[in-house]
VMD Tcl script that draws the C-alpha trace (Angstrom):
set ca {
  {61.78 91.58 -35.69}
  {61.56 87.87 -34.98}
  {58.52 85.64 -34.88}
  {58.66 81.95 -34.02}
  {56.62 79.82 -36.34}
  {56.18 76.60 -38.22}
  {54.31 75.42 -41.30}
  {51.85 72.51 -41.34}
  {52.00 71.04 -44.84}
  {50.84 67.94 -46.68}
  {52.06 65.92 -49.62}
  {48.72 66.51 -51.35}
  {45.29 67.99 -50.83}
  {43.14 65.85 -48.56}
  {46.01 64.66 -46.37}
  {44.34 66.03 -43.25}
  {46.51 69.09 -42.73}
  {43.52 71.34 -41.91}
  {42.29 68.95 -39.22}
  {45.79 68.55 -37.79}
  {46.52 72.28 -37.95}
  {43.28 73.15 -36.15}
  {43.93 70.57 -33.45}
  {47.45 71.92 -32.95}
  {46.31 75.54 -32.84}
  {43.60 74.74 -30.33}
  {45.88 72.53 -28.26}
  {48.62 75.16 -28.05}
  {46.08 77.86 -27.20}
  {44.74 75.68 -24.39}
  {48.30 75.54 -23.04}
  {48.10 79.28 -22.62}
  {50.09 80.17 -25.72}
  {49.19 83.12 -27.91}
  {48.81 81.34 -31.24}
  {48.69 83.23 -34.53}
  {47.12 81.31 -37.38}
  {47.94 81.83 -41.05}
  {46.73 80.13 -44.23}
  {49.02 79.70 -47.21}
  {47.29 80.52 -50.48}
  {43.95 82.13 -51.32}
  {41.52 79.99 -49.26}
  {38.96 82.14 -47.40}
  {37.23 79.42 -45.35}
  {40.03 77.88 -43.28}
  {41.14 81.18 -41.67}
  {37.73 81.52 -40.01}
  {38.28 78.15 -38.31}
  {41.76 79.28 -37.26}
  {40.21 82.33 -35.63}
  {37.82 80.20 -33.58}
  {40.63 77.81 -32.60}
  {43.02 80.55 -31.45}
  {40.81 83.47 -30.51}
  {42.74 85.69 -32.94}
  {42.06 86.64 -36.57}
  {43.93 84.51 -39.09}
  {45.43 85.87 -42.31}
  {46.34 84.55 -45.75}
  {49.98 84.32 -46.79}
  {49.81 84.00 -50.55}
  {53.23 83.63 -52.16}
  {51.73 83.96 -55.64}
  {49.42 86.95 -55.21}
  {51.32 88.90 -52.55}
  {54.69 90.59 -52.66}
  {57.23 89.29 -50.13}
  {56.96 92.58 -48.25}
  {53.25 92.05 -47.71}
  {53.73 88.52 -46.35}
  {56.40 89.76 -43.98}
  {54.24 92.70 -42.92}
  {51.35 90.39 -42.04}
  {53.63 88.32 -39.82}
  {55.35 91.31 -38.20}
  {52.13 93.10 -37.28}
  {50.65 90.03 -35.56}
  {53.20 88.91 -32.97}
  {52.42 85.87 -30.86}
  {54.14 83.16 -28.83}
  {53.99 80.89 -31.86}
  {52.68 81.20 -35.41}
  {51.16 78.20 -37.18}
  {50.76 78.48 -40.94}
  {48.53 75.89 -42.60}
  {49.67 74.98 -46.09}
  {47.75 74.66 -49.32}
  {47.65 71.56 -51.58}
  {50.95 69.67 -51.46}
  {54.07 71.26 -50.01}
  {55.63 72.11 -53.39}
  {52.45 72.64 -55.41}
  {52.08 76.10 -56.91}
  {51.35 77.76 -60.23}
  {54.19 77.71 -62.75}
  {56.74 77.28 -60.00}
  {55.34 79.98 -57.72}
  {52.94 80.28 -54.83}
  {53.65 76.98 -53.09}
  {53.54 76.43 -49.34}
  {57.28 75.80 -49.61}
  {57.77 79.36 -50.85}
  {56.18 80.75 -47.69}
  {58.30 78.46 -45.52}
  {61.47 79.49 -47.35}
  {60.72 83.21 -47.18}
  {59.94 83.16 -43.46}
  {62.50 80.45 -42.67}
  {59.92 78.48 -40.74}
  {60.38 74.70 -40.55}
  {57.77 72.40 -42.03}
  {55.83 69.75 -40.15}
  {54.69 67.30 -42.81}
  {51.29 65.65 -42.43}
  {51.19 62.25 -44.13}
  {48.00 60.36 -44.89}
  {49.34 56.81 -44.57}
  {46.17 54.88 -45.30}
  {47.28 51.92 -47.41}
  {51.00 52.74 -46.97}
  {53.93 51.57 -44.89}
  {57.54 52.30 -45.93}
  {56.47 54.33 -48.94}
  {55.55 57.04 -46.45}
  {59.23 57.34 -45.51}
  {60.20 57.50 -49.17}
  {57.84 60.45 -49.67}
  {59.34 62.21 -46.67}
  {62.87 61.58 -47.92}
  {61.96 63.13 -51.25}
  {60.48 66.20 -49.58}
  {63.55 66.56 -47.35}
  {65.90 66.80 -50.33}
  {63.76 68.47 -52.97}
  {64.66 72.05 -51.99}
  {67.67 73.21 -50.00}
  {65.82 76.25 -48.64}
  {63.01 74.23 -47.00}
  {63.60 72.43 -43.68}
  {61.45 69.44 -42.70}
  {61.27 69.50 -38.89}
  {59.37 66.22 -38.67}
  {56.18 64.42 -39.54}
  {52.75 63.64 -38.16}
  {51.18 60.47 -39.50}
  {47.45 60.67 -40.17}
  {44.84 57.94 -40.66}
  {46.99 55.28 -39.03}
  {45.01 52.03 -38.95}
  {46.48 50.45 -35.81}
  {49.57 50.22 -33.58}
  {50.82 47.44 -35.87}
  {50.45 49.75 -38.87}
  {52.52 52.38 -37.07}
  {55.15 49.77 -36.20}
  {55.60 49.06 -39.91}
  {56.25 52.74 -40.72}
  {58.26 54.02 -37.76}
  {61.55 52.13 -38.41}
  {61.68 53.49 -41.97}
  {61.29 57.04 -40.66}
  {64.10 56.42 -38.17}
  {66.37 55.21 -40.97}
  {66.03 58.45 -42.88}
  {66.56 60.49 -39.71}
  {63.26 62.35 -39.57}
  {61.48 63.08 -36.31}
  {58.08 61.53 -35.75}
  {55.99 63.98 -33.72}
  {53.06 61.59 -33.47}
  {50.47 59.44 -35.16}
  {46.71 60.06 -35.40}
  {44.50 57.01 -35.74}
  {41.83 56.90 -38.41}
  {38.65 58.38 -36.92}
  {35.72 59.52 -39.05}
  {34.33 61.58 -36.15}
  {37.23 64.00 -36.53}
  {36.28 64.96 -40.10}
  {34.68 68.40 -40.43}
  {31.58 68.74 -42.67}
  {32.12 69.94 -46.24}
  {30.17 71.43 -49.13}
  {31.01 72.41 -52.72}
  {33.55 75.16 -51.96}
  {35.27 73.34 -49.09}
  {34.49 73.11 -45.41}
  {31.13 74.29 -44.15}
  {31.86 77.74 -42.75}
  {32.98 77.99 -39.13}
  {29.97 80.11 -38.24}
  {27.63 77.46 -39.65}
  {29.36 74.38 -38.23}
  {27.31 72.93 -35.40}
  {29.11 72.83 -32.04}
  {32.30 74.18 -33.63}
  {33.93 74.89 -30.25}
  {33.26 71.31 -29.11}
  {34.61 69.94 -32.39}
  {37.82 71.93 -32.05}
  {38.26 70.83 -28.45}
  {37.77 67.22 -29.55}
  {40.50 67.68 -32.18}
  {42.79 69.21 -29.57}
  {42.12 66.28 -27.21}
  {43.13 63.80 -29.90}
  {46.25 65.75 -30.83}
  {47.25 66.07 -27.17}
  {47.11 62.27 -26.86}
  {48.67 61.48 -30.23}
  {51.28 64.17 -30.81}
  {54.20 65.42 -28.72}
  {53.05 69.05 -28.54}
  {56.07 70.08 -26.49}
  {58.52 68.77 -29.07}
  {56.47 70.30 -31.86}
  {56.43 73.67 -30.11}
  {60.21 73.56 -29.65}
  {60.60 72.87 -33.37}
  {59.32 76.35 -34.23}
  {62.06 78.68 -35.37}
  {62.35 82.46 -35.25}
  {62.89 84.28 -38.51}
  {64.46 87.70 -38.78}
  {61.91 89.60 -40.82}
  {62.95 92.69 -42.72}
  {59.93 94.69 -43.86}
  {60.01 96.01 -47.43}
  {57.62 98.28 -49.32}
  {54.53 96.85 -51.00}
  {51.38 98.21 -52.59}
  {47.99 97.50 -51.01}
  {44.40 97.86 -52.16}
  {43.26 101.30 -50.89}
  {39.98 101.67 -49.01}
  {37.08 101.96 -51.45}
  {35.64 104.77 -49.33}
  {35.84 106.53 -46.00}
  {32.68 104.84 -44.67}
  {32.37 101.38 -46.19}
  {29.17 99.36 -45.75}
  {30.25 95.69 -45.94}
  {27.74 92.82 -46.10}
  {28.71 90.21 -43.51}
  {26.74 87.06 -42.73}
  {26.52 83.42 -43.83}
  {25.70 84.49 -47.40}
  {28.49 87.11 -47.61}
  {31.57 85.98 -45.73}
  {34.42 85.63 -48.23}
  {36.35 88.86 -47.76}
  {40.06 88.51 -47.07}
  {40.86 89.60 -43.49}
  {43.97 91.50 -44.56}
  {41.85 93.83 -46.72}
  {39.60 94.82 -43.83}
  {42.66 95.39 -41.68}
  {44.35 97.51 -44.35}
  {41.24 99.63 -44.84}
  {40.87 100.27 -41.11}
  {44.59 101.04 -40.78}
  {44.18 103.61 -43.56}
  {41.49 105.34 -41.50}
  {38.35 103.97 -43.13}
  {35.30 102.97 -41.10}
  {33.89 99.54 -41.90}
  {30.15 99.31 -41.22}
  {28.90 95.70 -41.33}
  {25.32 94.85 -42.20}
  {23.46 91.57 -42.73}
  {21.31 91.10 -45.84}
  {20.02 87.83 -44.38}
  {18.57 89.83 -41.47}
  {17.15 92.24 -44.04}
  {19.48 95.05 -43.00}
  {20.16 97.84 -45.48}
  {23.63 99.34 -45.99}
  {24.14 102.45 -43.88}
  {22.52 105.45 -45.52}
  {25.62 107.59 -44.95}
  {28.03 105.06 -46.45}
  {30.13 106.36 -49.34}
  {30.85 102.82 -50.61}
  {29.01 99.49 -50.47}
  {30.85 96.16 -50.74}
  {29.15 92.78 -51.18}
  {31.71 89.99 -50.65}
  {31.35 86.48 -51.95}
  {29.89 83.63 -49.96}
  {26.90 81.36 -50.41}
  {24.00 83.48 -51.72}
  {22.81 80.47 -53.73}
  {21.97 78.70 -50.46}
  {19.95 81.70 -49.25}
  {18.58 83.03 -52.53}
  {14.94 82.77 -51.43}
  {15.61 84.78 -48.27}
  {17.62 87.40 -50.14}
  {14.91 87.79 -52.79}
  {12.45 88.68 -50.01}
  {14.81 91.00 -48.09}
  {12.98 94.19 -48.99}
  {14.91 96.63 -46.78}
  {18.23 95.25 -48.03}
  {17.26 95.43 -51.70}
  {15.64 98.85 -51.35}
  {18.71 100.20 -49.55}
  {21.03 98.75 -52.17}
  {19.02 100.23 -55.03}
  {18.77 103.54 -53.23}
  {22.54 103.73 -52.79}
  {23.05 103.05 -56.50}
  {20.45 105.66 -57.42}
  {22.35 108.26 -55.36}
  {25.54 107.40 -57.22}
  {27.18 105.62 -54.28}
  {29.77 103.17 -55.64}
  {28.63 99.56 -55.12}
  {30.83 96.54 -55.80}
  {30.11 92.82 -55.58}
  {32.57 89.93 -55.61}
  {31.51 86.47 -56.82}
  {28.34 85.80 -54.78}
  {27.93 89.53 -54.20}
  {28.26 90.08 -57.95}
  {25.48 87.59 -58.61}
  {23.19 89.27 -56.08}
  {23.66 92.57 -57.92}
  {22.31 90.91 -61.08}
  {18.76 90.42 -62.30}
  {18.31 86.82 -61.23}
  {19.97 83.78 -59.71}
  {18.91 80.19 -60.44}
  {19.60 77.88 -57.51}
  {20.75 74.24 -57.68}
  {17.12 73.06 -57.84}
  {16.49 75.17 -60.93}
  {14.38 77.81 -59.17}
  {14.99 81.40 -60.29}
  {15.11 84.13 -57.66}
  {14.95 87.82 -58.54}
  {17.96 89.72 -57.23}
  {18.79 93.44 -57.00}
  {18.58 94.14 -60.73}
  {21.46 96.61 -60.68}
  {23.43 94.68 -63.31}
  {22.17 92.87 -66.39}
  {23.33 89.46 -65.19}
  {21.61 86.07 -64.92}
  {23.51 83.25 -63.22}
  {22.72 79.61 -62.50}
  {23.87 76.88 -60.12}
  {21.64 74.36 -61.87}
  {24.24 74.32 -64.63}
  {27.38 73.82 -62.58}
  {30.79 74.59 -63.99}
  {33.99 74.99 -62.01}
  {35.88 78.28 -62.36}
  {39.13 78.24 -60.40}
  {42.40 80.12 -60.48}
  {44.32 83.32 -59.95}
  {43.31 86.35 -61.95}
  {45.31 89.34 -63.19}
  {42.83 92.07 -64.00}
  {43.36 95.42 -65.68}
  {40.58 97.86 -64.84}
  {38.65 99.21 -67.82}
  {37.03 102.01 -65.81}
  {37.29 103.76 -62.45}
  {35.53 101.77 -59.74}
  {35.88 100.74 -56.10}
  {38.81 98.50 -57.06}
  {40.85 101.45 -58.32}
  {41.53 103.72 -61.25}
  {41.18 102.80 -64.90}
  {44.32 101.10 -66.17}
  {45.49 99.85 -62.80}
  {46.05 96.15 -62.14}
  {44.37 93.97 -59.54}
  {45.39 90.47 -58.53}
  {42.71 88.15 -57.25}
  {41.33 84.63 -57.13}
  {38.22 83.07 -58.68}
  {36.50 79.97 -57.29}
  {32.86 79.16 -57.94}
  {30.52 76.76 -59.73}
  {28.06 79.25 -61.24}
  {27.32 79.58 -64.94}
  {26.44 82.84 -66.67}
  {23.14 82.54 -68.53}
  {23.22 86.09 -69.88}
  {25.22 89.23 -69.29}
  {24.97 92.82 -70.49}
  {26.45 96.14 -69.43}
  {30.08 97.09 -70.00}
  {33.06 95.01 -68.87}
  {34.93 96.32 -65.84}
  {38.14 94.30 -66.23}
  {40.30 92.66 -68.84}
  {41.33 89.40 -67.16}
  {44.15 86.91 -67.58}
  {45.00 83.79 -65.63}
  {48.21 82.69 -63.91}
  {49.57 81.47 -67.25}
  {48.96 84.96 -68.70}
  {46.18 83.59 -70.90}
  {42.92 85.50 -71.40}
  {39.87 84.29 -69.46}
  {36.20 85.08 -69.97}
  {35.87 86.82 -66.60}
  {35.24 90.47 -67.44}
  {32.84 91.54 -64.70}
  {30.23 94.18 -65.41}
  {29.55 97.84 -64.67}
  {26.54 100.06 -64.91}
  {26.76 103.57 -63.52}
  {28.32 103.36 -60.05}
  {27.69 99.60 -59.75}
  {30.36 97.03 -60.59}
  {30.96 93.36 -60.01}
  {33.54 90.66 -60.68}
  {33.70 86.93 -60.12}
  {37.21 87.14 -58.70}
  {37.99 88.09 -55.10}
  {40.48 90.94 -54.87}
  {43.70 90.16 -52.98}
  {45.89 93.14 -53.83}
  {47.09 95.56 -56.46}
  {49.71 95.32 -59.15}
  {51.26 92.37 -60.90}
  {52.60 89.94 -58.26}
}
mol new
graphics top color blue
foreach p $ca { graphics top sphere $p radius 0.5 }
foreach p [lrange $ca 0 end-1] q [lrange $ca 1 end] { graphics top cylinder $p $q radius 0.2 }
display resetview
């Protein structure tokens, strides 16, 4: 099967590729195209913006954590007029030579549109492009979009250098602070929380329509012949899965929900922030990560939610929490102001955001007991990203964890009875 696509990449984080990618997705969708968004790497915030921009769910393509067959499967099962994959970090940045945006582009044979933040640069921008063009033979640079251009004169100083190296200039976006999306400690403020998100995306599309040759960019997309190959996936944790979904619990990878539904499981969403309890007939309860620290006071007072959660655990229903969900399963959570909030009390865990410490990276986890993630001894690959500190922890560990360098990390999760939790977000099974 073929699928036309292209990759929007940067030379570094902060180059503006998310803003440019969203404007392109929205602009192409407004032209009547069916646009399929993808996000390279493990980010779980950007895909939600893609979904708003295109009207279709967006999926992660993680060349480190996913087998090639899984990446290809995600592309094959979501056909569209054009696929736009937003990169992660710089084009060639990965972990020990793996997992870069370039790896996704090479596997799918999609050309790369390079976004360059040229603030404070002129011809050096062309030198960076030239380096990217020749760094890997299996990656094609279709052209560039210049971002944060100061003026027409600034552009005039860069454009001849780009012409000399033979790279196509799709357009130039002037520096405009109004185009920047709001951020918080884990990245962009979530799409569902961003005020006037539809208007913001339309404004981005308006700018891109004026600044970028969308027709030329669309024609630069290339079809790739995709040959599906077998891969292992995380099985549904139950037949009827109660999944917390709201502003406090939103970081669950879309491909997992799709895989569970395709396997015949029923996903039953509920909102702890609206004080909804998990369905009484659920045979599994899943609390994803998110921002419980921003809503800790509300969650501490959500009596129906907490009673339902405790009741499920008392009946022996398997309950699992990831990152923020893990912290809510604990005894208490201290917010950034130093105020402690009592949580579910199903795990002997106290966490704090008053003592911030960054935890970031891929995780290879071997299960120490049967749980919703799988059978004892099996391997899970995931990603950890949070600023919480553990004040105290009891119970038994649920995983033995190593990082992308195969070095041990302190993340061990916890388990008590049918309740388990981990700080990492599950992506798939097996060693990648």
